[in-house]
C-alpha positions, -999 to 999 in steps of 0.1 A, spaced: 18 440 392 -14 445 408 -16 481 416 -1 512 404 37 524 409 42 557 418 76 575 412 84 605 433 114 621 412 115 614 374 152 620 370 179 599 354 169 569 377 129 574 376 130 578 336 154 549 333 135 524 353 101 536 336 116 533 302 136 499 306 107 480 324 81 497 299 60 504 330 38 528 307 3 534 321 10 512 351 32 537 367 24 576 376 52 599 380 55 633 398 85 656 399 86 690 413 102 705 380 76 708 354 101 703 325 99 663 335 67 661 321 81 656 288 102 629 298 72 614 315 54 616 281 82 598 262 83 570 290 46 567 284 38 568 320 9 589 336 22 626 345 5 634 379 0 672 383 6 667 420 22 643 445 -16 634 461 -26 625 426 4 599 417 2 584 451 -36 580 450 -39 542 439 0 533 444 6 502 463 46 504 454 61 540 457 97 548 444 110 576 459 139 592 436 145 624 446 181 642 457 195 635 490 186 669 505 149 662 498 144 625 507 131 633 543 112 664 534 93 647 506 84 614 528 70 642 553 51 660 527 37 631 510 34 602 534 -2 616 541 -13 609 508 -2 569 512 -31 543 508 -31 520 534 -1 493 533 14 510 503 52 500 502 72 533 502 108 524 490 133 552 494 158 547 471 177 578 478 213 579 489 211 594 524 225 585 560 209 557 582 193 582 609 176 602 578 161 569 565 149 560 601 133 595 603 114 589 569 102 555 580 87 567 611 66 593 593 59 568 565 46 543 590 28 569 612 5 575 581 -1 536 574 25 530 549 52 506 551 89 519 547 118 501 531 155 511 530 165 505 494 202 511 487 213 515 449 248 503 444 256 513 409 249 539 384 215 530 366 234 533 336 243 507 317 226 481 346 190 493 340 166 468 358 195 448 368 213 476 392 219 461 425 195 467 454 201 458 489 169 460 510 166 467 546 130 471 569 102 451 582 89 452 547 120 445 528 106 408 521 73 422 509 92 447 490 116 425 472 85 407 458 70 437 445 100 450 429 105 417 410 72 418 398 80 454 385 112 440 364 141 444 388 162 413 389 191 420 414 179 424 449 190 415 481 174 417 516 202 424 541 182 427 572 149 438 590 162 471 606 158 504 583 192 521 579 212 487 575 210 491 539 221 526 535 247 523 561 263 497 537 262 519 509 271 553 526 302 535 542 311 516 510 309 550 492 339 562 516 361 540 497 345 543 463 339 581 462 371 586 479 392 565 452 375 588 427 386 622 447 424 607 455 423 597 414 416 633 407 444 647 432 467 623 419 461 628 382 464 668 385 497 666 401 510 638 375 499 661 348 515 691 362 547 670 366 544 657 331 545 621 343 510 607 338 523 576 320 549 566 343 526 571 374 498 550 357 522 522 346 537 522 383 504 516 398 495 488 373 527 470 380 520 473 420 480 466 416 468 439 443 441 415 432 435 400 465 396 402 478 387 432 502 384 407 529 419 401 526 430 437 516 409 457 544 431 438 574 463 441 556 459 477 552 450 484 583 477 459 602 505 481 577 488 514 592 491 502 627 530 487 623 544 515 601 517 543 602 544 571 614 568 563 587 542 562 561 527 597 576 558 613 573 562 599 535 526 615 528 536 649 542 561 647 518 539 638 490 518 666 500 544 692 498 553 676 465 515 682 453 519 716 468 550 725 445 532 718 414 502 741 425 478 710 434 463 714 470 466 679 485 434 677 503 430 638 502 465 635 509 465 653 542 435 633 554 459 603 548 490 620 569 463 620 597 448 588 594 482 570 589 495 588 622 465 582 642 465 545 633 500 542 646 494 563 677 468 537 687 472 519 723 479 489 707 498 499 677 538 492 671 551 525 661 581 529 639 605 558 638 597 585 614 
């Protein structure tokens, strides 16, 4: 590492990276929450009193704030960047938000990189999968490697591509979590948790998603009307056990819409 690393935001991700990589005085951190200074002290990094101080000597910046703060932090702090500093936006936000942040960073002489973090930082730590995109992605990949990150991949030169992969992937990842919550609430209310889970285990597919995705879409196109009707009954079942079928009602709409497409083969409900 030639120059200092700046961490903007020192929550779980920032403290995990700093501690795992043992950056210590090679890193300077700033967080709007003064209580985070204790965590900075424990990690051995330099605790800055303000963002300008944190960025004063930083050639590599890791933006690790909340999604709602990602753009405003770039807008507020970009004027403090040294010429050519790489701003790695590691926040989970939409591609257009990252494009807006990139514009302001680059207007202030920085190099913006869209970084998608594809897994929880625990237990992966420095091996957490990172996708990088943007004109400075390859330069950032080298800098991140020098800092100890071991699982990095450049996916394109366009800001927003990495975040698009993560945001769209999250539809499935976080959606499955929400579906699990809805299913388990009803299964517990009905007293059939073991039976439901055993049934899922018995029918679990082990095909890759490159196979499963087109198969699922074909099933919806061909049998969506019948499946929508079945899911309406599932929604009614959930309501009878006092569970609001939020995800299930969305499934009804998606199944019906897929079957109603111009090229679909509709079957009778």
